[in-house]
C-alpha positions in Angstrom: 0.1 0.0 0.0 1.0 3.7 -0.4 2.9 5.6 2.4 -0.1 6.5 4.9 1.5 9.4 6.3 -0.2 11.6 3.7 -3.6 11.4 2.2 -3.7 10.2 -1.4 -7.2 11.8 -1.9 -9.6 13.7 0.1 -11.2 12.0 3.3 -14.7 11.0 3.0 -16.9 13.7 4.8 -19.1 12.8 7.6 -22.1 14.2 5.6 -21.1 11.9 2.5 -21.2 14.9 0.2 -18.1 13.9 -1.5 -19.1 10.0 -1.6 -19.0 9.6 -5.3 -15.5 11.1 -5.8 -14.3 9.3 -2.8 -15.5 6.0 -3.9 -14.0 6.3 -7.3 -10.6 7.6 -6.0 -10.5 4.6 -3.4 -11.2 2.1 -6.2 -8.3 3.5 -8.3 -5.8 3.2 -5.7 -6.9 -0.2 -4.5 -6.7 -1.3 -8.2 -3.2 0.3 -8.6 -2.0 -1.6 -5.5 -3.6 -4.8 -6.6 -5.8 -4.8 -3.6 -9.3 -4.4 -5.5 -10.3 -8.0 -4.6 -10.5 -7.1 -0.8 -13.7 -5.2 -1.6 -15.4 -7.6 -3.8 -18.0 -10.5 -2.7 -16.7 -13.7 -1.8 -13.1 -12.9 -2.2 -10.0 -14.9 -1.2 -7.9 -12.1 0.1 -5.5 -13.0 2.8 -5.7 -11.5 6.4 -2.6 -9.4 5.7 -4.1 -7.7 2.5 -7.4 -7.1 4.3 -5.6 -5.4 7.2 -3.8 -3.2 4.8 -6.7 -2.2 3.1 -8.7 -1.5 6.3 -5.8 0.8 7.4 -5.9 2.5 4.0 -9.7 2.9 4.0 -9.8 4.3 7.7 -7.0 6.7 6.8 -9.3 8.3 4.3 -12.3 8.7 6.5 -13.4 11.6 8.5 -12.5 11.3 12.3 -16.4 11.1 12.9 -16.9 8.2 10.4 -13.8 6.5 12.1 -15.5 6.4 15.4 -18.7 5.3 14.0 -17.3 2.3 12.0 -14.7 1.3 14.6 -16.2 -2.1 15.1 -15.8 -2.9 11.3 -12.7 -4.8 10.7 -13.2 -6.1 7.1 -12.7 -3.9 4.3 -15.8 -5.4 2.3 -18.2 -4.8 5.5 -16.8 -1.2 5.7 -17.3 -0.6 2.0 -20.9 -2.0 1.8 -21.7 -0.1 4.9 -20.6 3.3 3.5 -22.4 2.2 0.2 -25.7 1.7 2.1 -25.4 5.0 3.9 -24.1 7.4 1.1 -24.9 5.7 -2.2 -28.4 7.1 -2.6 -27.3 10.6 -2.2 -27.4 12.8 -5.5 -25.4 16.1 -6.3 -26.9 19.2 -7.5 -25.4 20.9 -10.2 -25.8 24.6 -10.9 -25.6 24.4 -14.4 -25.5 22.0 -17.4 -21.9 22.7 -18.2 -21.3 21.7 -14.5 -23.0 18.6 -14.8 -21.5 17.8 -18.1 -17.9 18.1 -16.6 -18.7 16.0 -13.5 -20.0 13.2 -15.5 -17.0 12.9 -17.7 -14.8 13.2 -14.7 -16.6 10.2 -13.1 -16.9 8.2 -16.2 -13.3 8.6 -16.9 -12.4 7.3 -13.5 -14.8 4.3 -14.1 -13.2 3.5 -17.2 -9.9 3.5 -15.4 -11.4 1.0 -13.0 -12.1 -1.3 -16.0 -15.8 -0.2 -16.4 -17.4 0.2 -19.8 -19.3 3.4 -20.2 -21.7 3.8 -23.3 -23.8 6.5 -24.4 -26.8 4.6 -23.4 -25.3 4.7 -19.9 -24.8 8.4 -20.0 -28.2 9.2 -21.4 -30.0 7.2 -18.8 -27.8 8.6 -16.1 -28.9 12.0 -17.3 -32.5 11.4 -17.5 -32.5 9.8 -14.0 -31.2 13.2 -12.6 -34.3 15.2 -13.8 -36.4 16.4 -10.7 -39.5 14.6 -9.6 -41.4 17.8 -10.6 -40.0 17.5 -14.2 -41.4 14.1 -15.2 -43.1 15.4 -18.2 -40.2 17.2 -19.3 -38.0 14.0 -19.0 -40.6 12.1 -20.9 -40.4 14.6 -23.8 -36.6 14.2 -24.0 -36.8 10.6 -23.9 -39.2 10.5 -26.9 -36.8 12.4 -28.8 -35.0 9.3 -29.1 -31.5 10.5 -28.7 -28.7 7.9 -29.6 -25.6 10.0 -28.5 -25.1 11.7 -25.1 -23.7 14.7 -26.9 -26.9 15.3 -28.6 -28.9 15.4 -25.4 -26.4 17.8 -23.6 -26.6 20.2 -26.7 -30.3 20.5 -26.4 -30.2 20.9 -22.7 -27.5 23.8 -23.2 -29.7 25.5 -25.6 -32.6 25.2 -23.4 -30.9 26.6 -20.4 -29.4 29.5 -22.5 -32.9 30.3 -23.7 -34.0 30.2 -20.3 -31.4 32.4 -18.9 -32.3 34.8 -21.5 -35.9 35.0 -20.8 -35.1 35.6 -17.0 -32.8 38.4 -17.9 -35.4 40.0 -19.9 -37.9 39.7 -17.1 -35.6 41.0 -14.6 -34.8 44.1 -16.7 -38.5 45.1 -16.9 -39.1 48.1 -14.7 -40.6 47.2 -11.2 -44.5 47.8 -11.3 -44.6 48.5 -14.9 -47.9 47.8 -16.7 -48.0 45.7 -19.7 -48.2 47.1 -23.1 -51.9 48.3 -23.8 -54.2 46.0 -25.8 -55.6 47.7 -28.9 -59.3 48.1 -28.7 -60.6 48.2 -32.2 -63.7 50.4 -31.1 -61.4 53.0 -29.7 -60.1 53.7 -33.2 -63.5 54.1 -35.2 -64.2 57.1 -37.1 -65.3 59.7 -34.5 -67.9 60.7 -37.2 -69.4 57.2 -37.1 -68.5 56.2 -40.7 -69.0 52.6 -41.3 -71.3 52.6 -38.0 -74.2 54.7 -39.1 -75.5 58.1 -37.6 -78.5 56.8 -35.7 -79.2 57.3 -32.1 -76.3 56.4 -29.9 -73.7 56.4 -32.6 -71.1 59.1 -33.4 -72.6 62.6 -33.8 -76.3 61.4 -34.3 -78.8 62.2 -31.7 -78.2 60.8 -28.4 -74.6 60.8 -29.2 -73.5 61.4 -25.7 -72.5 57.8 -25.5 -69.1 58.5 -26.8 -67.5 56.3 -24.1 -69.3 53.3 -25.5 -67.9 54.0 -28.9 -64.4 54.9 -27.5 -64.1 58.4 -28.5 -63.1 60.1 -25.2 -61.2 56.6 -24.5 -59.1 57.4 -27.8 -57.9 60.5 -26.1 -57.0 58.5 -23.0 -55.3 55.7 -25.1 -53.5 58.7 -26.7 -52.2 59.9 -23.5 -51.3 56.6 -22.4 -49.0 56.0 -25.6 -47.4 59.4 -25.1 -46.5 58.5 -21.8 -44.9 55.2 -23.1 -43.3 57.2 -25.8 -41.5 59.3 -23.1 -40.3 56.3 -21.2 -39.1 54.8 -24.4 -37.1 58.1 -25.1 -35.7 57.9 -21.5 
Protein backbone atom coordinates (compact mmCIF):
# COMPACT_ATOMS: atom_id res chain seq x y z
CA UNK A 1 0.00 0.00 0.00
CA UNK A 2 0.98 3.65 -0.35
CA UNK A 3 2.68 5.64 2.36
CA UNK A 4 -0.08 6.38 4.88
CA UNK A 5 1.63 9.41 6.39
CA UNK A 6 -0.10 11.53 3.72
CA UNK A 7 -3.53 11.43 2.14
CA UNK A 8 -3.77 10.03 -1.37
CA UNK A 9 -7.09 11.87 -1.84
CA UNK A 10 -9.63 13.82 0.20
CA UNK A 11 -11.14 12.03 3.18
CA UNK A 12 -14.80 11.01 3.08
CA UNK A 13 -16.81 13.76 4.74
CA UNK A 14 -19.12 12.73 7.59
CA UNK A 15 -22.07 14.09 5.58
CA UNK A 16 -21.12 11.94 2.57
CA UNK A 17 -21.31 14.92 0.22
CA UNK A 18 -18.13 13.81 -1.57
CA UNK A 19 -18.95 10.09 -1.54
CA UNK A 20 -19.11 9.68 -5.33
CA UNK A 21 -15.65 11.12 -5.90
CA UNK A 22 -14.27 9.39 -2.79
CA UNK A 23 -15.39 5.89 -3.80
CA UNK A 24 -13.91 6.32 -7.29
CA UNK A 25 -10.59 7.52 -5.92
CA UNK A 26 -10.51 4.63 -3.45
CA UNK A 27 -11.21 2.09 -6.22
CA UNK A 28 -8.45 3.48 -8.41
CA UNK A 29 -5.86 3.31 -5.63
CA UNK A 30 -6.91 -0.20 -4.60
CA UNK A 31 -6.68 -1.32 -8.20
CA UNK A 32 -3.26 0.28 -8.63
CA UNK A 33 -1.98 -1.61 -5.58
CA UNK A 34 -3.65 -4.89 -6.67
CA UNK A 35 -5.91 -4.93 -3.61
CA UNK A 36 -9.26 -4.40 -5.36
CA UNK A 37 -10.33 -7.99 -4.61
CA UNK A 38 -10.63 -7.14 -0.91
CA UNK A 39 -13.84 -5.16 -1.55
CA UNK A 40 -15.46 -7.78 -3.80
CA UNK A 41 -18.01 -10.33 -2.67
CA UNK A 42 -16.72 -13.84 -1.86
CA UNK A 43 -13.08 -12.82 -2.25
CA UNK A 44 -10.11 -14.92 -1.17
CA UNK A 45 -7.94 -12.05 0.00
CA UNK A 46 -5.43 -12.87 2.71
CA UNK A 47 -5.78 -11.54 6.23
CA UNK A 48 -2.71 -9.41 5.73
CA UNK A 49 -4.15 -7.77 2.59
CA UNK A 50 -7.46 -7.10 4.34
CA UNK A 51 -5.70 -5.42 7.21
CA UNK A 52 -3.67 -3.24 4.83
CA UNK A 53 -6.84 -2.15 3.00
CA UNK A 54 -8.65 -1.46 6.29
CA UNK A 55 -5.80 0.82 7.38
CA UNK A 56 -5.86 2.54 3.98
CA UNK A 57 -9.65 3.09 3.95
CA UNK A 58 -9.83 4.29 7.55
CA UNK A 59 -6.96 6.67 6.87
CA UNK A 60 -9.23 8.36 4.30
CA UNK A 61 -12.31 8.66 6.52
CA UNK A 62 -13.43 11.66 8.51
CA UNK A 63 -12.72 11.31 12.24
CA UNK A 64 -16.44 11.09 12.93
CA UNK A 65 -16.83 8.19 10.50
CA UNK A 66 -13.81 6.42 11.95
CA UNK A 67 -15.49 6.39 15.34
CA UNK A 68 -18.84 5.25 13.93
CA UNK A 69 -17.32 2.30 12.08
CA UNK A 70 -14.74 1.42 14.71
CA UNK A 71 -16.12 -2.13 15.01
CA UNK A 72 -15.74 -2.88 11.27
CA UNK A 73 -12.60 -4.95 10.73
CA UNK A 74 -13.30 -6.24 7.23
CA UNK A 75 -12.81 -3.88 4.24
CA UNK A 76 -15.73 -5.47 2.37
CA UNK A 77 -18.08 -4.91 5.31
CA UNK A 78 -16.90 -1.31 5.72
CA UNK A 79 -17.19 -0.71 1.98
CA UNK A 80 -20.77 -2.01 1.84
CA UNK A 81 -21.78 -0.12 4.99
CA UNK A 82 -20.62 3.17 3.50
CA UNK A 83 -22.38 2.33 0.25
CA UNK A 84 -25.69 1.67 2.00
CA UNK A 85 -25.38 4.95 3.86
CA UNK A 86 -24.25 7.32 1.13
CA UNK A 87 -24.83 5.74 -2.29
CA UNK A 88 -28.37 7.13 -2.56
CA UNK A 89 -27.15 10.70 -2.29
CA UNK A 90 -27.30 12.85 -5.42
CA UNK A 91 -25.32 15.92 -6.25
CA UNK A 92 -27.06 19.09 -7.40
CA UNK A 93 -25.42 21.05 -10.19
CA UNK A 94 -25.90 24.74 -10.90
CA UNK A 95 -25.62 24.40 -14.66
CA UNK A 96 -25.62 21.88 -17.51
CA UNK A 97 -21.93 22.58 -18.12
CA UNK A 98 -21.09 21.77 -14.50
CA UNK A 99 -23.03 18.52 -14.72
CA UNK A 100 -21.42 17.62 -18.05
CA UNK A 101 -17.95 18.20 -16.62
CA UNK A 102 -18.71 16.07 -13.56
CA UNK A 103 -20.14 13.15 -15.49
CA UNK A 104 -17.13 13.02 -17.82
CA UNK A 105 -14.79 13.13 -14.84
CA UNK A 106 -16.65 10.27 -13.15
CA UNK A 107 -16.93 8.18 -16.31
CA UNK A 108 -13.20 8.61 -16.95
CA UNK A 109 -12.42 7.29 -13.49
CA UNK A 110 -14.80 4.38 -13.99
CA UNK A 111 -13.05 3.49 -17.23
CA UNK A 112 -9.74 3.46 -15.36
CA UNK A 113 -11.35 0.95 -13.01
CA UNK A 114 -12.16 -1.29 -15.98
CA UNK A 115 -15.81 -0.25 -16.33
CA UNK A 116 -17.37 0.14 -19.79
CA UNK A 117 -19.36 3.36 -20.15
CA UNK A 118 -21.63 3.69 -23.21
CA UNK A 119 -23.73 6.54 -24.58
CA UNK A 120 -26.79 4.64 -23.44
CA UNK A 121 -25.42 4.63 -19.88
CA UNK A 122 -24.76 8.37 -19.99
CA UNK A 123 -28.20 9.10 -21.44
CA UNK A 124 -30.00 7.03 -18.82
CA UNK A 125 -27.95 8.57 -16.02
CA UNK A 126 -28.79 12.07 -17.27
CA UNK A 127 -32.52 11.31 -17.54
CA UNK A 128 -32.46 9.97 -13.98
CA UNK A 129 -31.13 13.30 -12.69
CA UNK A 130 -34.31 15.17 -13.74
CA UNK A 131 -36.20 16.41 -10.70
CA UNK A 132 -39.40 14.60 -9.76
CA UNK A 133 -41.39 17.73 -10.66
CA UNK A 134 -40.07 17.54 -14.23
CA UNK A 135 -41.32 14.07 -15.10
CA UNK A 136 -43.19 15.37 -18.15
CA UNK A 137 -40.10 17.20 -19.39
CA UNK A 138 -38.00 14.09 -18.88
CA UNK A 139 -40.49 12.07 -20.92
CA UNK A 140 -40.39 14.63 -23.72
CA UNK A 141 -36.62 14.34 -23.95
CA UNK A 142 -36.81 10.56 -23.89
CA UNK A 143 -39.29 10.58 -26.77
CA UNK A 144 -36.81 12.47 -28.93
CA UNK A 145 -34.88 9.21 -29.17
CA UNK A 146 -31.36 10.48 -28.61
CA UNK A 147 -28.67 7.96 -29.54
CA UNK A 148 -25.68 10.02 -28.45
CA UNK A 149 -25.09 11.69 -25.11
CA UNK A 150 -23.59 14.73 -26.87
CA UNK A 151 -26.88 15.36 -28.70
CA UNK A 152 -28.87 15.44 -25.46
CA UNK A 153 -26.38 17.73 -23.75
CA UNK A 154 -26.47 20.13 -26.71
CA UNK A 155 -30.27 20.39 -26.43
CA UNK A 156 -30.07 20.92 -22.68
CA UNK A 157 -27.45 23.65 -23.11
CA UNK A 158 -29.60 25.48 -25.67
CA UNK A 159 -32.67 25.19 -23.43
CA UNK A 160 -30.69 26.52 -20.47
CA UNK A 161 -29.40 29.49 -22.47
CA UNK A 162 -32.90 30.34 -23.69
CA UNK A 163 -34.24 30.14 -20.16
CA UNK A 164 -31.48 32.43 -18.87
CA UNK A 165 -32.27 34.93 -21.62
CA UNK A 166 -35.96 34.96 -20.68
CA UNK A 167 -35.08 35.46 -17.02
CA UNK A 168 -32.75 38.37 -17.85
CA UNK A 169 -35.44 40.04 -19.97
CA UNK A 170 -37.95 39.60 -17.17
CA UNK A 171 -35.54 41.03 -14.61
CA UNK A 172 -34.79 44.02 -16.87
CA UNK A 173 -38.46 45.01 -16.95
CA UNK A 174 -39.11 48.05 -14.67
CA UNK A 175 -40.70 47.27 -11.33
CA UNK A 176 -44.51 47.76 -11.27
CA UNK A 177 -44.49 48.60 -14.96
CA UNK A 178 -47.78 48.03 -16.72
CA UNK A 179 -47.99 45.70 -19.70
CA UNK A 180 -48.29 47.23 -23.14
CA UNK A 181 -51.92 48.37 -23.67
CA UNK A 182 -54.08 46.11 -25.74
CA UNK A 183 -55.50 47.64 -28.88
CA UNK A 184 -59.26 48.07 -28.67
CA UNK A 185 -60.69 48.18 -32.16
CA UNK A 186 -63.71 50.21 -31.03
CA UNK A 187 -61.43 52.94 -29.69
CA UNK A 188 -60.17 53.76 -33.18
CA UNK A 189 -63.43 53.97 -35.05
CA UNK A 190 -64.14 57.13 -36.94
CA UNK A 191 -65.45 59.81 -34.53
CA UNK A 192 -68.00 60.73 -37.16
CA UNK A 193 -69.44 57.26 -37.07
CA UNK A 194 -68.47 56.21 -40.61
CA UNK A 195 -69.22 52.63 -41.15
CA UNK A 196 -71.30 52.53 -37.98
CA UNK A 197 -74.25 54.70 -38.98
CA UNK A 198 -75.46 57.99 -37.55
CA UNK A 199 -78.42 56.68 -35.64
CA UNK A 200 -79.18 57.28 -32.01
CA UNK A 201 -76.27 56.45 -29.79
CA UNK A 202 -73.67 56.47 -32.57
CA UNK A 203 -71.12 59.11 -33.50
CA UNK A 204 -72.59 62.60 -33.80
CA UNK A 205 -76.16 61.42 -34.23
CA UNK A 206 -78.83 62.29 -31.74
CA UNK A 207 -78.23 60.78 -28.43
CA UNK A 208 -74.54 60.81 -29.27
CA UNK A 209 -73.55 61.54 -25.70
CA UNK A 210 -72.59 57.88 -25.45
CA UNK A 211 -69.05 58.57 -26.68
CA UNK A 212 -67.50 56.36 -24.07
CA UNK A 213 -69.30 53.37 -25.50
CA UNK A 214 -67.80 53.99 -28.94
CA UNK A 215 -64.47 54.93 -27.42
CA UNK A 216 -64.15 58.50 -28.65
CA UNK A 217 -63.16 59.90 -25.24
CA UNK A 218 -61.21 56.73 -24.57
CA UNK A 219 -59.18 57.40 -27.69
CA UNK A 220 -57.75 60.44 -25.96
CA UNK A 221 -56.99 58.33 -22.95
CA UNK A 222 -55.18 55.86 -25.14
CA UNK A 223 -53.38 58.70 -26.86
CA UNK A 224 -52.14 60.11 -23.59
CA UNK A 225 -51.22 56.62 -22.48
CA UNK A 226 -49.14 56.07 -25.60
CA UNK A 227 -47.45 59.42 -25.10
CA UNK A 228 -46.40 58.30 -21.64
CA UNK A 229 -44.96 55.11 -23.11
CA UNK A 230 -43.17 57.12 -25.84
CA UNK A 231 -41.56 59.29 -23.19
CA UNK A 232 -40.50 56.22 -21.26
CA UNK A 233 -38.98 54.75 -24.40
CA UNK A 234 -37.07 57.99 -25.10
CA UNK A 235 -35.66 57.91 -21.58
